[in-house]
MDTraj code that builds the backbone (N, CA, C; nanometers):
import mdtraj as md
import numpy as np

residues = "UNK UNK UNK UNK UNK UNK UNK UNK UNK UNK UNK UNK UNK UNK UNK UNK UNK UNK UNK UNK UNK UNK UNK UNK UNK UNK UNK UNK UNK UNK UNK UNK UNK UNK UNK UNK UNK UNK UNK UNK UNK UNK UNK UNK UNK UNK UNK UNK UNK UNK UNK UNK UNK UNK UNK UNK UNK UNK UNK UNK UNK UNK UNK UNK UNK UNK UNK UNK UNK UNK UNK UNK UNK UNK UNK UNK UNK UNK UNK UNK UNK UNK UNK UNK UNK UNK UNK UNK UNK UNK UNK UNK UNK UNK UNK UNK UNK UNK UNK UNK UNK UNK UNK UNK UNK UNK UNK UNK UNK UNK UNK UNK UNK UNK UNK UNK UNK UNK UNK UNK UNK UNK UNK UNK UNK UNK UNK UNK UNK UNK UNK UNK UNK UNK UNK UNK UNK UNK UNK UNK UNK UNK UNK UNK UNK UNK UNK UNK UNK UNK UNK UNK UNK UNK UNK UNK UNK UNK UNK UNK UNK UNK UNK UNK UNK UNK UNK UNK UNK UNK UNK UNK UNK UNK UNK UNK UNK UNK UNK UNK UNK UNK UNK UNK UNK UNK UNK UNK UNK UNK UNK UNK UNK UNK UNK UNK".split()
xyz = np.array([
    [0.0842, -0.1180, 0.0000],
    [0.0000, 0.0000, 0.0000],
    [0.0882, 0.1236, 0.0000],
    [0.0505, 0.2196, -0.0813],
    [0.1206, 0.3470, -0.0864],
    [0.0625, 0.4364, 0.0234],
    [0.1325, 0.4415, 0.1382],
    [0.0833, 0.5148, 0.2541],
    [0.0727, 0.6642, 0.2262],
    [0.1663, 0.7194, 0.1500],
    [0.1628, 0.8624, 0.1183],
    [0.0382, 0.8962, 0.0381],
    [0.0073, 0.8156, -0.0637],
    [-0.1127, 0.8414, -0.1433],
    [-0.2379, 0.8249, -0.0582],
    [-0.2392, 0.7227, 0.0255],
    [-0.3539, 0.6986, 0.1138],
    [-0.3799, 0.8191, 0.2040],
    [-0.2761, 0.8693, 0.2705],
    [-0.2919, 0.9835, 0.3604],
    [-0.3314, 1.1090, 0.2837],
    [-0.2705, 1.1284, 0.1655],
    [-0.3044, 1.2436, 0.0814],
    [-0.4501, 1.2354, 0.0373],
    [-0.4919, 1.1173, -0.0035],
    [-0.6305, 1.0958, -0.0450],
    [-0.7267, 1.1293, 0.0685],
    [-0.6997, 1.0772, 0.1885],
    [-0.7878, 1.1026, 0.3030],
    [-0.7945, 1.2516, 0.3347],
    [-0.6807, 1.3187, 0.3334],
    [-0.6797, 1.4620, 0.3618],
    [-0.7532, 1.5397, 0.2535],
    [-0.7279, 1.5045, 0.1283],
    [-0.7913, 1.5761, 0.0170],
    [-0.9432, 1.5614, 0.0210],
    [-0.9906, 1.4405, 0.0423],
    [-1.1357, 1.4176, 0.0440],
    [-1.2001, 1.4873, 0.1638],
    [-1.1371, 1.4793, 0.2806],
    [-1.2003, 1.5381, 0.3991],
    [-1.1910, 1.6906, 0.4006],
    [-1.0895, 1.7472, 0.3374],
    [-1.0758, 1.8936, 0.3400],
    [-1.1448, 1.9603, 0.2210],
    [-1.1791, 1.8829, 0.1181],
    [-1.2477, 1.9390, 0.0009],
    [-1.3851, 1.9911, 0.0417],
    [-1.4323, 2.0962, -0.0236],
    [-1.5646, 2.1501, 0.0111],
    [-1.6733, 2.0436, 0.0001],
    [-1.7555, 2.0407, 0.0990],
    [-1.8687, 1.9496, 0.1051],
    [-1.9666, 2.0068, 0.2056],
    [-2.0765, 1.9400, 0.2293],
    [-2.1769, 1.9940, 0.3214],
    [-2.1204, 2.0292, 0.4592],
    [-2.0414, 1.9396, 0.5179],
    [-1.9865, 1.9640, 0.6514],
    [-1.8955, 2.0854, 0.6525],
    [-1.8008, 2.0906, 0.5589],
    [-1.7039, 2.2003, 0.5574],
    [-1.7692, 2.3349, 0.5271],
    [-1.8666, 2.3349, 0.4381],
    [-1.9351, 2.4603, 0.4051],
    [-2.0155, 2.5101, 0.5254],
    [-2.0802, 2.4197, 0.5994],
    [-2.1554, 2.4614, 0.7182],
    [-2.0597, 2.5111, 0.8270],
    [-1.9427, 2.4485, 0.8403],
    [-1.8425, 2.4980, 0.9360],
    [-1.8047, 2.6414, 0.9003],
    [-1.7741, 2.6643, 0.7732],
    [-1.7370, 2.7982, 0.7280],
    [-1.8504, 2.8976, 0.7545],
    [-1.9716, 2.8577, 0.7235],
    [-2.0884, 2.9430, 0.7453],
    [-2.1067, 2.9725, 0.8940],
    [-2.0899, 2.8722, 0.9778],
    [-2.1075, 2.8889, 1.1224],
    [-2.0035, 2.9830, 1.1798],
    [-1.8783, 2.9712, 1.1355],
    [-1.7731, 3.0619, 1.1821],
    [-1.8117, 3.2062, 1.1514],
    [-1.8584, 3.2294, 1.0306],
    [-1.8903, 3.3652, 0.9884],
    [-2.0179, 3.4188, 1.0515],
    [-2.1146, 3.3318, 1.0738],
    [-2.2457, 3.3786, 1.1207],
    [-2.2676, 3.3638, 1.2706],
    [-2.2018, 3.2664, 1.3346],
    [-2.2285, 3.2392, 1.4754],
    [-2.1037, 3.2358, 1.5620],
    [-1.9865, 3.2505, 1.5017],
    [-1.8632, 3.2557, 1.5799],
    [-1.7942, 3.1216, 1.5967],
    [-1.6723, 3.1303, 1.6512],
    [-1.5849, 3.0133, 1.6653],
    [-1.6412, 2.9108, 1.7632],
    [-1.6958, 2.9556, 1.8759],
    [-1.7433, 2.8614, 1.9776],
    [-1.8513, 2.7698, 1.9218],
    [-1.9470, 2.8253, 1.8511],
    [-2.0550, 2.7455, 1.7917],
    [-1.9985, 2.6506, 1.6853],
    [-1.9025, 2.6995, 1.6078],
    [-1.8403, 2.6155, 1.5046],
    [-1.7604, 2.5013, 1.5676],
    [-1.6978, 2.5267, 1.6846],
    [-1.6251, 2.4201, 1.7541],
    [-1.7189, 2.3073, 1.7940],
    [-1.8347, 2.3426, 1.8483],
    [-1.9338, 2.2411, 1.8858],
    [-1.9711, 2.1556, 1.7648],
    [-1.9954, 2.2232, 1.6525],
    [-2.0308, 2.1536, 1.5289],
    [-1.9182, 2.0579, 1.4880],
    [-1.7930, 2.1039, 1.4941],
    [-1.6776, 2.0216, 1.4551],
    [-1.6631, 1.8990, 1.5442],
    [-1.6846, 1.9162, 1.6752],
    [-1.6762, 1.8007, 1.7656],
    [-1.7815, 1.6962, 1.7293],
    [-1.9028, 1.7409, 1.7047],
    [-2.0090, 1.6480, 1.6662],
    [-1.9801, 1.5790, 1.5342],
    [-1.9324, 1.6563, 1.4355],
    [-1.9019, 1.6000, 1.3036],
    [-1.7874, 1.4989, 1.3119],
    [-1.6863, 1.5285, 1.3926],
    [-1.5718, 1.4381, 1.4055],
    [-1.6112, 1.3081, 1.4742],
    [-1.6903, 1.3183, 1.5807],
    [-1.7357, 1.1973, 1.6511],
    [-1.8179, 1.1086, 1.5579],
    [-1.9120, 1.1673, 1.4866],
    [-1.9957, 1.0893, 1.3946],
    [-1.9116, 1.0279, 1.2832],
    [-1.8141, 1.1035, 1.2324],
    [-1.7261, 1.0536, 1.1270],
    [-1.6528, 0.9282, 1.1752],
    [-1.6018, 0.9313, 1.2982],
    [-1.5340, 0.8142, 1.3549],
    [-1.6257, 0.6948, 1.3691],
    [-1.7479, 0.7187, 1.4141],
    [-1.8451, 0.6095, 1.4291],
    [-1.8768, 0.5481, 1.2927],
    [-1.8969, 0.6329, 1.1928],
    [-1.9270, 0.5830, 1.0578],
    [-1.8104, 0.5012, 1.0036],
    [-1.6874, 0.5453, 1.0289],
    [-1.5698, 0.4705, 0.9816],
    [-1.5601, 0.3338, 1.0492],
    [-1.5863, 0.3273, 1.1779],
    [-1.5808, 0.1981, 1.2481],
    [-1.6916, 0.1062, 1.1975],
    [-1.8112, 0.1606, 1.1787],
    [-1.9194, 0.0798, 1.1199],
    [-1.8810, 0.0318, 0.9798],
    [-1.8113, 0.1163, 0.9062],
    [-1.7678, 0.0798, 0.7720],
    [-1.6654, -0.0336, 0.7750],
    [-1.5752, -0.0315, 0.8727],
    [-1.4783, -0.1413, 0.8876],
    [-1.5525, -0.2725, 0.9056],
    [-1.6505, -0.2721, 0.9932],
    [-1.7273, -0.3942, 1.0208],
    [-1.8035, -0.4378, 0.8958],
    [-1.8712, -0.3440, 0.8312],
    [-1.9493, -0.3754, 0.7113],
    [-1.8594, -0.4240, 0.5979],
    [-1.7501, -0.3539, 0.5732],
    [-1.6600, -0.3937, 0.4644],
    [-1.5947, -0.5289, 0.4901],
    [-1.5560, -0.5557, 0.6139],
    [-1.4965, -0.6858, 0.6463],
    [-1.5973, -0.7970, 0.6218],
    [-1.7211, -0.7732, 0.6616],
    [-1.8277, -0.8707, 0.6427],
    [-1.8559, -0.8922, 0.4941],
    [-1.8704, -0.7813, 0.4197],
    [-1.9022, -0.7920, 0.2771],
    [-1.7892, -0.8552, 0.1966],
    [-1.6648, -0.8219, 0.2299],
    [-1.5540, -0.8773, 0.1515],
    [-1.5380, -1.0269, 0.1720],
    [-1.5799, -1.0766, 0.2887],
    [-1.5710, -1.2216, 0.3104],
    [-1.6873, -1.2953, 0.2454],
    [-1.8023, -1.2298, 0.2315],
    [-1.9196, -1.2943, 0.1728],
    [-1.9285, -1.2698, 0.0222],
    [-1.9049, -1.1470, -0.0189],
    [-1.9170, -1.1095, -0.1599],
    [-1.7851, -1.0507, -0.2100],
    [-1.6953, -1.1316, -0.2603],
    [-1.5647, -1.0812, -0.3020],
    [-1.5714, -0.9741, -0.4113],
    [-1.6747, -0.9751, -0.4939],
    [-1.6854, -0.8753, -0.6001],
    [-1.7383, -0.7407, -0.5494],
    [-1.7749, -0.7338, -0.4226],
    [-1.8246, -0.6095, -0.3648],
    [-1.7203, -0.4994, -0.3758],
    [-1.5933, -0.5340, -0.3600],
    [-1.4849, -0.4356, -0.3672],
    [-1.4894, -0.3602, -0.4994],
    [-1.4985, -0.4326, -0.6086],
    [-1.4986, -0.3689, -0.7402],
    [-1.6199, -0.2772, -0.7558],
    [-1.7374, -0.3238, -0.7146],
    [-1.8596, -0.2440, -0.7259],
    [-1.8479, -0.1172, -0.6435],
    [-1.7976, -0.1287, -0.5190],
    [-1.7834, -0.0122, -0.4328],
    [-1.6793, 0.0856, -0.4872],
    [-1.5738, 0.0326, -0.5481],
    [-1.4739, 0.1205, -0.6089],
    [-1.5355, 0.2004, -0.7237],
    [-1.6151, 0.1354, -0.8061],
    [-1.6779, 0.2044, -0.9191],
    [-1.7770, 0.3096, -0.8694],
    [-1.8610, 0.2735, -0.7712],
    [-1.9573, 0.3690, -0.7157],
    [-1.8836, 0.4887, -0.6554],
    [-1.7803, 0.4615, -0.5779],
    [-1.7023, 0.5698, -0.5166],
    [-1.6357, 0.6578, -0.6207],
    [-1.5830, 0.5971, -0.7261],
    [-1.5182, 0.6739, -0.8328],
    [-1.6189, 0.7617, -0.9052],
    [-1.7357, 0.7074, -0.9333],
    [-1.8395, 0.7869, -1.0000],
    [-1.8836, 0.9029, -0.9119],
    [-1.8967, 0.8780, -0.7816],
    [-1.9360, 0.9855, -0.6914],
    [-1.8267, 1.0928, -0.6851],
    [-1.7001, 1.0516, -0.6854],
    [-1.5916, 1.1506, -0.6853],
    [-1.5922, 1.2334, -0.8133],
    [-1.6224, 1.1701, -0.9263],
    [-1.6328, 1.2455, -1.0516],
    [-1.7481, 1.3452, -1.0436],
    [-1.8575, 1.3038, -0.9813],
    [-1.9704, 1.3947, -0.9612],
    [-1.9287, 1.5132, -0.8731],
    [-1.8573, 1.4848, -0.7622],
    [-1.8087, 1.5924, -0.6757],
    [-1.7153, 1.6858, -0.7520],
    [-1.6265, 1.6275, -0.8344],
    [-1.5348, 1.7096, -0.9147],
    [-1.6132, 1.8017, -1.0066],
    [-1.7173, 1.7485, -1.0695],
    [-1.8024, 1.8290, -1.1574],
    [-1.8701, 1.9413, -1.0789],
    [-1.9241, 1.9078, -0.9614],
    [-1.9914, 2.0077, -0.8787],
    [-1.8947, 2.1176, -0.8342],
    [-1.7758, 2.0782, -0.7915],
    [-1.6766, 2.1764, -0.7467],
    [-1.6311, 2.2627, -0.8637],
    [-1.6080, 2.2009, -0.9788],
    [-1.5650, 2.2761, -1.0973],
    [-1.6674, 2.3831, -1.1345],
    [-1.7960, 2.3515, -1.1185],
    [-1.9034, 2.4443, -1.1572],
    [-1.9541, 2.5311, -1.0421],
    [-1.8924, 2.5199, -0.9244],
    [-1.9370, 2.5973, -0.8093],
    [-1.9120, 2.7459, -0.8335],
    [-2.0156, 2.8251, -0.8184],
    [-2.0043, 2.9695, -0.8420],
    [-1.9679, 3.0457, -0.7162],
    [-2.0315, 3.0106, -0.6056],
    [-2.0003, 3.0803, -0.4814],
    [-2.0315, 2.9909, -0.3635],
    [-1.9680, 3.0213, -0.2510],
    [-1.9903, 2.9454, -0.1299],
    [-2.1292, 2.9748, -0.0749],
    [-2.1919, 2.8711, -0.0217],
    [-2.3229, 2.8892, 0.0399],
    [-2.3037, 2.9318, 0.1845],
    [-2.3543, 3.0477, 0.2189],
    [-2.3446, 3.0945, 0.3568],
    [-2.4822, 3.1423, 0.4020],
    [-2.5760, 3.0546, 0.3994],
    [-2.7128, 3.0852, 0.4413],
    [-2.7122, 3.1280, 0.5878],
    [-2.7636, 3.2458, 0.6139],
    [-2.7603, 3.3027, 0.7489],
    [-2.8391, 3.2172, 0.8477],
    [-2.9355, 3.1384, 0.7993],
    [-3.0169, 3.0605, 0.8907],
    [-2.9506, 2.9283, 0.9296],
    [-2.8469, 2.8873, 0.8581],
    [-2.7768, 2.7649, 0.8945],
    [-2.6974, 2.7908, 1.0207],
    [-2.7141, 2.7051, 1.1168],
    [-2.6460, 2.7230, 1.2436],
    [-2.5851, 2.5913, 1.2854],
    [-2.4649, 2.5959, 1.3381],
    [-2.3970, 2.4735, 1.3779],
    [-2.4127, 2.4457, 1.5255],
    [-2.4225, 2.3204, 1.5593],
    [-2.4231, 2.2751, 1.6982],
    [-2.3651, 2.1342, 1.6972],
    [-2.3348, 2.0821, 1.8155],
    [-2.2826, 1.9459, 1.8253],
    [-2.3802, 1.8480, 1.7610],
    [-2.5090, 1.8630, 1.7941],
    [-2.6123, 1.7718, 1.7441],
    [-2.6224, 1.7774, 1.5915],
    [-2.6243, 1.8983, 1.5356],
    [-2.6349, 1.9118, 1.3899],
    [-2.5094, 1.8543, 1.3228],
    [-2.3923, 1.8854, 1.3779],
    [-2.2677, 1.8314, 1.3225],
    [-2.2659, 1.6795, 1.3255],
    [-2.3168, 1.6220, 1.4345],
    [-2.3206, 1.4766, 1.4500],
    [-2.4178, 1.4139, 1.3508],
    [-2.5396, 1.4652, 1.3463],
    [-2.6436, 1.4059, 1.2614],
    [-2.6169, 1.4256, 1.1123],
    [-2.5575, 1.5396, 1.0765],
    [-2.5301, 1.5668, 0.9356],
    [-2.4426, 1.4590, 0.8728],
    [-2.3465, 1.4078, 0.9478],
    [-2.2545, 1.3086, 0.8915],
    [-2.3276, 1.1820, 0.8467],
    [-2.4340, 1.1464, 0.9132],
    [-2.5062, 1.0230, 0.8804],
    [-2.5924, 1.0355, 0.7550],
    [-2.6130, 1.1584, 0.7072],
    [-2.6886, 1.1768, 0.5828],
    [-2.6039, 1.2445, 0.4756],
    [-2.4767, 1.2641, 0.5039],
    [-2.3851, 1.3300, 0.4110],
    [-2.3327, 1.2260, 0.3112],
    [-2.3731, 1.2327, 0.1832],
    [-2.3293, 1.1304, 0.0877],
    [-2.1776, 1.1274, 0.0695],
    [-2.1124, 1.2410, 0.0831],
    [-1.9669, 1.2444, 0.0703],
    [-1.9014, 1.1558, 0.1764],
    [-1.9490, 1.1648, 0.2994],
    [-1.8939, 1.0854, 0.4104],
    [-1.9278, 0.9375, 0.3924],
    [-2.0516, 0.9083, 0.3563],
    [-2.0940, 0.7681, 0.3421],
    [-2.0145, 0.6981, 0.2313],
    [-2.0074, 0.7601, 0.1147],
    [-1.9336, 0.6981, 0.0037],
    [-1.7856, 0.6862, 0.0373],
    [-1.7285, 0.7903, 0.0959],
    [-1.5870, 0.7853, 0.1343],
    [-1.5613, 0.6705, 0.2308],
    [-1.6440, 0.6603, 0.3350],
    [-1.6201, 0.5572, 0.4365],
    [-1.6403, 0.4161, 0.3816],
    [-1.7302, 0.4010, 0.2847],
    [-1.7525, 0.2681, 0.2276],
    [-1.6487, 0.2296, 0.1224],
    [-1.5775, 0.3267, 0.0681],
    [-1.4802, 0.2944, -0.0374],
    [-1.3354, 0.3002, 0.0089],
    [-1.3032, 0.3759, 0.1122],
    [-1.1633, 0.3915, 0.1516],
    [-1.1036, 0.2592, 0.2007],
    [-1.1813, 0.1803, 0.2729],
    [-1.1270, 0.0549, 0.3251],
    [-1.1044, -0.0488, 0.2157],
    [-1.2046, -0.0779, 0.1314],
    [-1.1782, -0.1775, 0.0267],
    [-1.0776, -0.1300, -0.0773],
    [-1.0693, -0.0019, -0.1003],
    [-0.9790, 0.0486, -0.2035],
    [-0.8337, 0.0515, -0.1577],
    [-0.8101, 0.0874, -0.0330],
    [-0.6733, 0.1063, 0.0141],
    [-0.6260, 0.0031, 0.1156],
    [-0.7138, -0.0426, 0.2030],
    [-0.6682, -0.1185, 0.3187],
    [-0.6970, -0.2674, 0.3146],
    [-0.8176, -0.3069, 0.2726],
    [-0.8526, -0.4490, 0.2743],
    [-0.7616, -0.5373, 0.1887],
    [-0.7084, -0.4857, 0.0776],
    [-0.6155, -0.5721, 0.0035],
    [-0.4856, -0.6029, 0.0796],
    [-0.4534, -0.5221, 0.1822],
    [-0.3260, -0.5373, 0.2526],
    [-0.3408, -0.5749, 0.4000],
    [-0.4538, -0.5429, 0.4589],
    [-0.4743, -0.5681, 0.6019],
    [-0.6051, -0.6422, 0.6208],
    [-0.6043, -0.7437, 0.7080],
    [-0.7285, -0.8161, 0.7339],
    [-0.7617, -0.8242, 0.8822],
    [-0.6733, -0.7764, 0.9680],
    [-0.6996, -0.7760, 1.1109],
    [-0.7970, -0.6633, 1.1438],
    [-0.9017, -0.6958, 1.2176],
    [-1.0010, -0.5965, 1.2563],
    [-0.9365, -0.4861, 1.3393],
    [-0.8341, -0.5225, 1.4176],
    [-0.7666, -0.4231, 1.5023],
    [-0.6859, -0.3245, 1.4178],
    [-0.6204, -0.3748, 1.3145],
    [-0.5477, -0.2849, 1.2236],
    [-0.6447, -0.1917, 1.1527],
    [-0.7554, -0.2458, 1.1063],
    [-0.8538, -0.1645, 1.0336],
    [-0.9171, -0.0593, 1.1239],
    [-0.9459, -0.0954, 1.2484],
    [-1.0002, 0.0028, 1.3428],
    [-0.8944, 0.1085, 1.3733],
    [-0.7677, 0.0681, 1.3802],
    [-0.6592, 0.1652, 1.3979],
    [-0.6568, 0.2651, 1.2831],
    [-0.6737, 0.2157, 1.1605],
    [-0.6809, 0.3065, 1.0453],
    [-0.8056, 0.3950, 1.0523],
    [-0.9160, 0.3405, 1.1043],
    [-1.0377, 0.4219, 1.1198],
    [-1.0108, 0.5392, 1.2138],
    [-0.9373, 0.5142, 1.3231],
    [-0.9024, 0.6232, 1.4149],
    [-0.8093, 0.7244, 1.3476],
    [-0.7140, 0.6747, 1.2691],
    [-0.6227, 0.7644, 1.1966],
    [-0.7015, 0.8531, 1.0994],
    [-0.7941, 0.7945, 1.0254],
    [-0.8752, 0.8714, 0.9303],
    [-0.9640, 0.9704, 1.0057],
    [-1.0149, 0.9310, 1.1219],
    [-1.0965, 1.0218, 1.2027],
    [-1.0146, 1.1441, 1.2444],
    [-0.8902, 1.1206, 1.2835],
    [-0.8014, 1.2323, 1.3203],
    [-0.7795, 1.3238, 1.2004],
    [-0.7558, 1.2652, 1.0832],
    [-0.7376, 1.3447, 0.9610],
    [-0.8642, 1.4263, 0.9329],
    [-0.9807, 1.3621, 0.9467],
    [-1.1071, 1.4324, 0.9268],
    [-1.1241, 1.5461, 1.0264],
    [-1.0922, 1.5202, 1.1529],
    [-1.1010, 1.6246, 1.2550],
    [-1.0091, 1.7417, 1.2239],
    [-0.8882, 1.7120, 1.1796],
    [-0.7943, 1.8178, 1.1407],
    [-0.8529, 1.9000, 1.0260],
    [-0.9133, 1.8321, 0.9294],
    [-0.9745, 1.9025, 0.8162],
    [-1.0887, 1.9919, 0.8618],
    [-1.1765, 1.9384, 0.9470],
    [-1.2901, 2.0173, 0.9948],
    [-1.2418, 2.1409, 1.0710],
    [-1.1449, 2.1202, 1.1620],
    [-1.0974, 2.2326, 1.2419],
    [-1.0137, 2.3302, 1.1590],
    [-0.9565, 2.2834, 1.0481],
    [-0.8876, 2.3757, 0.9567],
    [-0.9868, 2.4737, 0.8963],
    [-1.1047, 2.4229, 0.8584],
    [-1.2084, 2.5106, 0.8044],
    [-1.2540, 2.6093, 0.9105],
    [-1.2572, 2.5669, 1.0350],
    [-1.2960, 2.6553, 1.1443],
    [-1.1893, 2.7627, 1.1677],
    [-1.0659, 2.7201, 1.1857],
    [-0.9591, 2.8133, 1.2237],
    [-0.9239, 2.9139, 1.1150],
    [-0.9338, 2.8708, 0.9923],
    [-0.8980, 2.9599, 0.8825],
    [-1.0203, 3.0036, 0.8021],
    [-1.1375, 3.0009, 0.8655],
    [-1.2632, 3.0324, 0.7978],
    [-1.2614, 3.1640, 0.7230],
    [-1.2257, 3.2692, 0.7897],
    [-1.2260, 3.3995, 0.7230],
    [-1.1207, 3.4072, 0.6130],
    [-1.0027, 3.3537, 0.6418],
    [-0.8963, 3.3544, 0.5413],
    [-0.9362, 3.2704, 0.4207],
    [-0.9909, 3.1523, 0.4463],
    [-1.0329, 3.0649, 0.3358],
    [-1.1438, 3.1287, 0.2541],
    [-1.2386, 3.1925, 0.3233],
    [-1.3499, 3.2524, 0.2507],
    [-1.2989, 3.3605, 0.1549],
    [-1.2117, 3.4458, 0.2039],
    [-1.1584, 3.5530, 0.1182],
    [-1.0754, 3.4960, 0.0035],
    [-0.9900, 3.3986, 0.0341],
    [-0.9066, 3.3379, -0.0695],
    [-0.9894, 3.2642, -0.1735],
    [-1.0890, 3.1903, -0.1250],
    [-1.1738, 3.1159, -0.2182],
    [-1.2536, 3.2093, -0.3078],
    [-1.2994, 3.3189, -0.2509],
    [-1.3757, 3.4134, -0.3323],
    [-1.2853, 3.4838, -0.4332],
    [-1.1638, 3.5165, -0.3912],
    [-1.0723, 3.5892, -0.4796],
    [-1.0234, 3.5012, -0.5953],
    [-0.9879, 3.3774, -0.5649],
    [-0.9330, 3.2849, -0.6650],
    [-1.0222, 3.1624, -0.6805],
    [-1.1514, 3.1825, -0.6697],
    [-1.2437, 3.0702, -0.6615],
    [-1.2349, 2.9751, -0.7803],
    [-1.2334, 3.0265, -0.9009],
    [-1.2342, 2.9384, -1.0180],
    [-1.1074, 2.8534, -1.0225],
    [-0.9906, 2.9129, -0.9947],
    [-0.8645, 2.8385, -0.9947],
    [-0.8659, 2.7294, -0.8869],
    [-0.9103, 2.7645, -0.7663],
    [-0.9177, 2.6672, -0.6574],
    [-1.0128, 2.5536, -0.6955],
    [-1.1273, 2.5865, -0.7529],
    [-1.2245, 2.4840, -0.7938],
    [-1.1662, 2.3906, -0.8992],
    [-1.0935, 2.4469, -0.9948],
    [-1.0319, 2.3652, -1.1006],
    [-0.9285, 2.2700, -1.0406],
    [-0.8438, 2.3203, -0.9503],
    [-0.7402, 2.2369, -0.8885],
    [-0.8035, 2.1245, -0.8064],
    [-0.9041, 2.1579, -0.7239],
    [-0.9717, 2.0541, -0.6453],
    [-1.0396, 1.9512, -0.7353],
    [-1.1029, 1.9969, -0.8425],
    [-1.1701, 1.9056, -0.9352],
    [-1.0699, 1.8107, -1.0006],
    [-0.9535, 1.8633, -1.0410],
    [-0.8502, 1.7794, -1.1032],
    [-0.8014, 1.6735, -1.0043],
    [-0.7781, 1.7135, -0.8791],
    [-0.7351, 1.6161, -0.7778],
    [-0.8413, 1.5088, -0.7559],
    [-0.9678, 1.5478, -0.7543],
    [-1.0743, 1.4491, -0.7354],
    [-1.0842, 1.3531, -0.8540],
    [-1.0664, 1.4035, -0.9765],
    [-1.0677, 1.3161, -1.0946],
    [-0.9517, 1.2169, -1.0854],
    [-0.8345, 1.2650, -1.0450],
    [-0.7183, 1.1761, -1.0286],
    [-0.7480, 1.0691, -0.9229],
    [-0.8061, 1.1101, -0.8100],
    [-0.8406, 1.0134, -0.7053],
    [-0.9428, 0.9115, -0.7558],
    [-1.0406, 0.9568, -0.8336],
    [-1.1405, 0.8655, -0.8895],
    [-1.0746, 0.7628, -0.9796],
    [-0.9773, 0.8072, -1.0584],
    [-0.9042, 0.7175, -1.1483],
    [-0.8288, 0.6108, -1.0685],
    [-0.7601, 0.6535, -0.9623],
    [-0.6828, 0.5594, -0.8804],
    [-0.7758, 0.4628, -0.8070],
    [-0.8824, 0.5143, -0.7487],
    [-0.9754, 0.4299, -0.6722],
    [-1.0448, 0.3271, -0.7607],
    [-1.0778, 0.3661, -0.8839],
    [-1.1519, 0.2755, -0.9715],
    [-1.0722, 0.1502, -1.0057],
    [-0.9415, 0.1593, -1.0002],
    [-0.8572, 0.0459, -1.0356],
    [-0.8414, 0.0291, -1.1863],
    [-0.8883, 0.1270, -1.2638],
    [-0.8803, 0.1178, -1.4095],
    [-0.7361, 0.1050, -1.4560],
    [-0.6433, 0.1724, -1.3849],
    [-0.5036, 0.1688, -1.4269],
    [-0.4492, 0.0260, -1.4239],
    [-0.5097, -0.0634, -1.3455],
    [-0.4639, -0.2035, -1.3403],
    [-0.4979, -0.2787, -1.4693],
    [-0.5946, -0.2261, -1.5450],
    [-0.6380, -0.2936, -1.6682],
    [-0.5764, -0.2309, -1.7927],
    [-0.5051, -0.1186, -1.7754],
    [-0.4455, -0.0504, -1.8922],
    [-0.3083, -0.1075, -1.9247],
])
top = md.Topology()
chain = top.add_chain()
for i, resn in enumerate(residues, 1):
    res = top.add_residue(resn, chain, resSeq=i)
    for name in ("N", "CA", "C"):
        top.add_atom(name, md.element.get_by_symbol(name[0]), res)
traj = md.Trajectory(xyz[None], top)
């Protein structure tokens, strides 16, 4: 396993704009750092729970349905291409004044966030299951990914104002770069390069 690519992939996916990160940014601007911190704690806890559930589900599915890995890789790759398309075409950040962050909202949002669900269901079969089969190793990786996710969430909190200004000033360039990285990740995750 290429650990550098794995860590880069996890950081890129978790720090890329998505529902959680946009709400963190909105909360910082509209309700302050303290409220955004509560939201980040809830989002990070839920993210960790989803990853651990994913370890259990993926371990179970890979032992029963060996072709599940390929299907999940394709679904995850298609979703990443969709995210790349959405980011490429993003005109402006959503900062709805009525959106408010709290621990509860941050926690619950993760369970309906398609970005988190697809990521958690594809990261293990794509990167880890081919090399690790111990449940303890996989749970260890789930904790590592949770830490990476938490760092990403709190990065959006701590640099909210700076990111907002930078994204608005160079928004199209940033969107293009993020979209290109997501397309590259989709290509790697799909496993297509193994057939070329």
